[in-house]
C-alpha positions in Angstrom: -22.4 18.4 -10.6 -21.0 18.4 -7.2 -20.3 14.6 -5.8 -18.8 12.5 -3.1 -16.7 9.8 -3.9 -16.2 7.1 -1.2 -12.9 5.3 -1.0 -12.5 2.4 1.5 -8.7 2.7 1.5 -6.1 5.2 2.5 -5.5 6.1 -0.8 -7.1 6.4 -4.5 -7.0 3.5 -7.4 -8.3 0.6 -5.9 -6.7 -2.7 -7.6 -4.7 0.0 -9.8 -3.2 1.8 -7.0 0.4 2.3 -6.7 1.8 1.2 -3.4 5.1 2.8 -2.1 7.9 1.4 0.5 11.1 3.0 1.4 10.4 5.0 -2.2 10.3 1.9 -4.0 6.8 1.7 -5.9 4.8 -1.2 -6.5 2.0 -1.8 -8.8 -0.8 -3.9 -7.6 -1.3 -6.7 -10.6 0.7 -4.9 -13.4 -1.6 -2.7 -15.3 -0.8 -2.1 -18.8 -2.4 0.9 -20.6 -3.7 -0.4 -23.8 -6.8 -0.1 -25.4 -9.2 -0.3 -28.3 -11.4 2.7 -27.2 -10.0 5.8 -28.7 -11.9 8.0 -26.0 -10.4 6.4 -23.0 -6.9 6.5 -24.7 -7.6 10.5 -24.9 -8.5 10.6 -21.3 -5.3 8.9 -20.4 -3.3 11.2 -22.7 -4.9 14.3 -21.5 -4.4 13.7 -17.6 -1.2 12.0 -17.7 0.6 14.2 -20.7 4.5 13.7 -20.6 4.2 11.2 -17.8 2.6 8.9 -20.1 5.2 6.7 -21.4 5.5 4.2 -24.2 7.1 1.0 -22.9 8.2 -2.4 -24.6 6.7 -5.6 -23.3 8.4 -8.8 -22.7 6.9 -11.4 -20.8 7.5 -15.0 -20.8 6.3 -18.7 -19.4 8.4 -20.6 -16.9 7.6 -24.1 -17.6 9.8 -27.2 -16.9 12.9 -24.9 -16.1 12.6 -23.3 -19.5 11.4 -20.0 -20.3 9.0 -19.5 -23.3 8.0 -16.2 -24.8 4.4 -14.9 -24.4 2.7 -14.8 -26.9 4.6 -17.8 -28.1 6.9 -17.7 -30.9 7.1 -20.7 -32.9 10.8 -21.7 -33.3 11.3 -20.8 -29.5 8.3 -23.1 -28.2 9.4 -26.2 -30.6 12.9 -25.7 -29.4 11.7 -25.6 -26.0 9.3 -28.5 -26.1 11.5 -30.6 -28.1 10.7 -32.8 -31.0 8.7 -35.6 -29.4 6.5 -33.2 -27.2 6.0 -30.7 -30.2 5.0 -34.1 -32.3 2.6 -34.9 -29.3 0.9 -31.6 -29.5 0.7 -31.5 -33.2 -1.1 -34.6 -33.2 -3.4 -33.6 -30.4 -4.1 -30.7 -32.5 -5.1 -32.6 -35.3 -7.5 -34.6 -33.2 -9.3 -31.7 -31.7 -9.7 -30.4 -35.3 -11.0 -33.7 -36.7 -13.3 -34.2 -33.7 -14.4 -30.9 -32.3 -16.3 -30.7 -29.0 -20.1 -30.5 -29.9 -20.4 -27.8 -26.8 -18.3 -25.3 -25.3 -19.4 -24.7 -22.0 -16.1 -24.9 -19.9 -12.7 -23.1 -19.8 -11.3 -26.7 -20.6 -14.0 -27.2 -23.5 -12.8 -24.0 -25.2 -9.2 -24.5 -25.2 -9.1 -28.1 -26.0 -11.5 -27.8 -28.9 -9.1 -24.9 -30.6 -5.5 -26.1 -29.5 -5.8 -29.7 -28.6 -5.5 -31.5 -25.3 -1.8 -31.7 -25.1 -1.4 -28.0 -25.5 -4.1 -27.3 -22.8 -2.3 -29.5 -20.4 1.0 -27.4 -21.1 0.3 -24.1 -21.1 -3.2 -23.9 -19.7 -4.4 -26.2 -17.0 -2.0 -25.8 -14.3 -1.5 -21.8 -14.5 -5.1 -21.4 -14.8 -5.9 -23.5 -12.0 -3.4 -21.7 -9.9 -4.7 -18.3 -10.6 -8.5 -19.1 -9.9 -8.3 -21.9 -7.4 -10.9 -24.1 -9.5 -10.5 -27.0 -12.1 -10.7 -25.6 -15.5 -14.0 -27.5 -16.0 -15.6 -25.1 -13.3 -14.7 -21.9 -15.4 -16.9 -20.6 -18.0 -15.8 -20.6 -21.7 -16.9 -16.9 -22.0 -13.5 -16.0 -20.4 -11.4 -17.8 -22.6 -12.5 -16.1 -25.9 -11.1 -12.4 -24.8 -8.4 -13.6 -22.8 -5.9 -16.5 -24.4 -5.9 -16.5 -28.1 -2.4 -15.4 -28.2 -1.2 -18.4 -26.2 -1.5 -20.7 -29.3 1.1 -22.6 -30.8 -0.8 -22.9 -34.0 -1.3 -19.1 -34.4 2.4 -19.0 -33.7 3.4 -21.1 -36.5 0.7 -20.0 -38.7 1.9 -16.4 -38.1 4.9 -17.1 -40.2 2.7 -17.5 -43.2 1.8 -14.2 -44.5 -1.8 -14.9 -45.4 -3.6 -12.7 -43.1 -0.9 -10.1 -42.3 -2.3 -6.6 -42.5 -5.8 -7.8 -41.4 -5.2 -7.9 -37.7 -2.9 -5.1 -35.7 -1.8 -6.7 -32.2 -1.8 -4.1 -29.3 1.0 -6.5 -27.5 4.3 -5.6 -28.5 4.3 -2.3 -26.7 1.7 -0.6 -24.2 1.7 2.7 -22.4 2.7 3.3 -18.6 2.4 6.2 -16.0 5.8 7.2 -15.1 4.9 6.5 -11.4 2.6 3.5 -11.8 -1.1 3.5 -12.2 -1.9 5.0 -9.0 -0.3 8.4 -10.4 -3.3 8.8 -12.7 -5.8 8.3 -10.1 -4.0 10.8 -8.1 -4.1 13.1 -11.0 -7.9 12.5 -11.2 -8.2 12.9 -7.4 -6.7 16.4 -7.7 -9.0 17.4 -10.5 -12.2 16.4 -8.8 -11.4 18.3 -5.9 -10.4 21.3 -8.0 -13.7 21.1 -9.2 -15.6 21.3 -6.3 -16.2 17.5 -5.5 -15.3 15.6 -2.4 -13.2 12.7 -1.8 -13.6 10.7 1.5 -10.7 8.2 2.2 -11.1 5.5 4.6 -14.7 5.7 4.2 -17.0 2.7 3.6 -20.7 2.3 2.3 -22.5 0.0 4.8 -26.2 0.3 3.9 -28.4 1.5 0.7 -31.7 2.7 1.6 -34.4 1.9 -1.1 -37.7 3.4 -1.8 -39.7 2.3 -4.7 -37.4 2.2 -7.9 -34.9 4.7 -6.4 -31.8 4.9 -4.0 -32.7 7.6 -1.4 -29.6 7.4 1.0 -26.6 5.6 2.1 -25.2 5.0 5.3 -21.5 5.3 5.3 -19.0 4.5 8.1 -15.4 6.3 8.9 -13.2 6.3 11.9 -15.5 8.8 13.4 -18.5 6.3 13.0 -21.9 6.0 10.8 -23.4 9.1 9.1 -26.3 9.1 6.5 -26.0 10.9 3.3 -29.0 11.8 1.0 -28.6 10.2 -2.3 -29.8 11.6 -6.1 -27.7 8.9 -7.8 -25.3 6.2 -6.7 -22.5 4.9 -8.9 -21.4 1.6 -7.5 -18.1 -0.1 -8.0 -18.2 -2.2 -5.1 -18.8 -6.1 -5.4 -21.9 -6.8 -6.7 -22.8 -9.3 -4.0 -21.9 -6.6 -1.3 -24.3 -4.1 -2.9 -27.2 -6.4 -2.9 -26.5 -7.6 0.6 -26.1 -4.1 1.9 -29.8 -2.9 0.6 -32.7 -2.0 3.0 -35.3 -3.0 2.8 -34.0 -6.7 1.5 -34.4 -7.3 -2.2 -36.5 -10.4 -2.7 -35.2 -13.8 -1.9 -34.3 -14.8 -5.4 -32.2 -11.8 -5.9 -30.2 -12.6 -2.6 -29.9 -16.1 -3.7 -28.2 -15.0 -7.1 -26.0 -12.8 -5.3 -24.8 -15.4 -3.3 -24.0 -17.5 -6.4 -21.1 -14.8 -7.0 -17.5 -15.5 -5.8 -14.2 -13.9 -6.0 -10.4 -14.8 -6.1 -8.2 -12.6 -3.7 -4.4 -12.2 -4.4 -1.4 -11.0 -2.6 1.9 -9.3 -3.7 5.1 -9.8 -1.8 7.4 -6.9 -2.9 10.9 -7.1 -2.4 13.8 -4.8 -2.6 17.0 -6.4 -4.7 20.3 -5.3 -4.6 20.9 -5.5 -8.3 20.6 -3.1 -11.0 19.0 -5.8 -13.5 17.6 -9.2 -12.6 15.8 -10.5 -15.6 14.6 -8.9 -19.0 10.9 -9.2 -18.8 8.1 -7.0 -17.3 6.5 -10.0 -15.9 6.9 -14.0 -15.9 4.3 -16.4 -15.4 5.2 -19.3 -13.4 3.7 -22.8 -14.7 5.6 -24.6 -11.9 3.7 -26.6 -9.7 6.9 -26.8 -7.2 6.2 -23.4 -6.2 3.2 -21.3 -5.2 3.9 -18.1 -7.0 1.8 -17.3 -9.9 3.4 -14.3 -11.6 6.3 -12.1 -10.9 6.6 -8.8 -12.0 9.9 -6.5 -12.4 8.7 -2.9 -11.9 11.9 -1.4 -13.0 11.1 -2.9 -16.6 7.6 -1.1 -16.5 8.9 2.2 -15.9 12.9 3.2 -14.5 11.1 5.6 -12.2 9.4 3.1 -9.9 12.6 2.3 -8.3 14.7 5.4 -6.4 17.9 3.7 -7.0 19.6 2.6 -10.6 21.6 0.1 -8.7 18.9 -1.8 -7.1 15.6 -3.4 -8.4 12.1 -3.9 -7.3 10.1 -7.4 -7.9 6.8 -8.4 -7.1 5.6 -12.0 -6.5 2.1 -12.4 -6.9 0.1 -15.4 -4.8 -3.4 -16.2 -5.8 -5.5 -17.3 -2.7 -8.6 -17.0 -0.8 -9.1 -14.5 1.9 -8.4 -16.4 5.1 -6.8 -19.6 3.7 -3.6 -20.9 4.8 -1.6 -18.5 2.4 -3.4 -15.4 2.9 -2.9 -15.7 6.8 0.7 -16.1 6.8 2.5 -13.5 8.6 4.2 -10.9 6.4 7.8 -12.3 7.6 6.7 -15.5 6.5 5.4 -14.6 3.2 8.6 -12.5 2.6 10.7 -15.6 3.3 8.7 -17.7 1.0 9.2 -15.3 -1.9 12.7 -15.1 -1.2 13.2 -18.9 -1.3 11.0 -19.2 -4.4 13.0 -16.4 -6.3 16.1 -18.5 -5.4 14.5 -21.7 -6.3 13.4 -20.4 -9.6 17.0 -19.3 -10.6 15.7 -15.6 -10.7 17.3 -13.7 -8.1 19.7 -15.3 -5.4 18.3 -15.1 -1.9 21.8 -13.0 -0.6 20.4 -10.2 -3.2 17.2 -9.5 -1.4 17.6 -6.8 1.2 14.0 -6.0 2.2 10.3 -6.6 1.5 6.8 -5.8 2.0 3.4 -7.3 1.5 0.3 -5.8 0.1 -2.9 -8.1 0.6 -5.9 -7.5 -2.2 -9.3 -9.1 -1.5 -12.0 -9.6 -4.2 -9.4 -8.7 -7.1 -10.9 -11.0 -9.7 -14.7 -11.8 -10.2 -15.1 -15.6 -10.7 -16.4 -16.9 -14.0 -17.7 -20.1 -12.9 -20.2 -22.4 -14.4 -22.8 -21.1 -11.8 -22.2 -17.2 -12.0 -23.7 -16.4 -15.3 -27.1 -16.7 -14.6 -26.8 -15.1 -11.5 -25.2 -12.1 -12.8 -27.9 -11.7 -15.5 -30.7 -11.9 -12.9 -28.9 -9.3 -10.7 -28.1 -7.1 -13.8 -32.1 -6.8 -14.5 -33.0 -6.2 -11.0 -30.4 -3.2 -10.9 -31.2 -1.8 -14.0 -35.0 -1.7 -12.4 -33.6 1.5 -10.2 -33.6 4.7 -11.9 -30.8 6.1 -10.2 -28.4 3.2 -9.8 -25.4 2.7 -12.1 -23.1 -0.3 -11.6 -19.5 0.2 -13.0 -16.5 -1.6 -13.1 -14.9 -5.0 -12.7 -16.4 -5.7 -9.4 -19.5 -3.6 -9.7 -20.7 -5.7 -12.8 -18.9 -9.0 -11.9 -17.2 -9.1 -15.0 -13.4 -9.5 -15.7 -13.0 -6.2 -17.4 -9.4 -4.6 -18.3 -9.3 -1.3 -16.6 -10.2 0.5 -20.1 -13.4 -1.4 -19.8 -14.1 -0.3 -16.3 -13.2 3.3 -17.1 -15.5 3.4 -20.1 -18.3 2.1 -17.9 -17.5 5.0 -15.6 -17.6 7.6 -18.6 -20.9 6.0 -19.7 -22.4 6.5 -16.3 -21.2 10.4 -15.9 -22.6 10.9 -19.3 -25.9 9.4 -18.3 -26.0 11.6 -15.3 -25.3 14.7 -17.3 -27.7 14.0 -20.0 -30.5 12.5 -18.3 -30.5 9.9 -21.2 -29.5 6.2 -20.2 -26.8 4.4 -21.8 -26.3 0.6 -21.5 -23.2 0.2 -19.1 -23.5 -3.5 -19.3 -23.0 -3.5 -23.1 -19.4 -2.8 -22.4 -16.9 -5.7 -23.0 -19.3 -8.3 -24.4 -17.6 -8.9 -27.6 -16.2 -12.0 -28.1 -12.9 -11.0 -30.1 -9.8 -11.2 -28.3 -8.8 -8.0 -26.4 -5.4 -7.3 -27.7 -6.1 -7.3 -31.4 -7.6 -4.8 -33.5 -8.9 -5.6 -36.9 -8.1 -3.2 -39.5 
């Protein structure tokens, strides 16, 4: 079935694109390719072939000028925290287990109930609030169950005892990765789509969605030549759910508009630096739990794939800053951000200022849909409304306002395509609703 793909930016991939500067490649966010879905893995392998590398994972937490393996390893964590702090963590954990939370509504409730308040304050609170720009009491517990199970000191200790070995298989020791970053996969998809007779229009955004009854009839799009109207037999939307509702014509009922306005997003920017050193640190990435610096996470792209850098004597580093579009960090000039990143790398003792030779900045709006305490009811209201249209399919992280991994996002796209091809509706919204940890598979 011929189709038209509208892409707002100048390249395909969205958040999972690969940027390039002076032949250095930079991944916007660090996209590991791991999945519980066999059909998604089959698709990745089919499209990427020999360019689909298997890479070892090493990630650590920087806390109090020390590095802790992530996921935590018991001896490393205890040695790093010291005897007194480790004792406080154990006592806090015991208290949490003896006097459990009666209800788990917030992120803080969920973590404190399972790991104790002290461990929450050490390894969860500061970093989580840096990423989301919200108090942990404002974030929903739903997000925690899938994302943080492996950041547990108690689990690290219990893993030393062979009681449950063989029952759970971890997906975190290694991962797949395209040779030239995640954008490589989307460029291969782009070529295949165009060879099959469909169109991809870059630099084109959707401005209005015309509705008649229970159907989407037309979309108004805009590019550098102005606006035009396209007939629409089916609309597969991955734009932010709030934006989709705002662009509907005629406007939806007021309660739908109100629900859309409850949704919020977190933006981020990456400062990419070219470093005159063949090796800087062994990690793929580092989580920075240090309130003295603004950076949240640091990527070492050469350790994702050696082909991300053109010169083996140099390295490409990405410093990720979580912010809100238009705030004081977002509006800094590129030169100011490069100076900030260079200073913080040196301050953390990772890369001396003198080794940084050049840099660039990439800003990513609406990168993360926020799971706050008011969004849940709004998303459910919007889901029911959107499912009322016969030819509308909401997919992806922003399309469903759900913090999907890329495999979940792709799976919603696969199901949408199957629904179009077969004429049989599938429940796209049921993807990624399980409350199991995303990086473990039960045998």
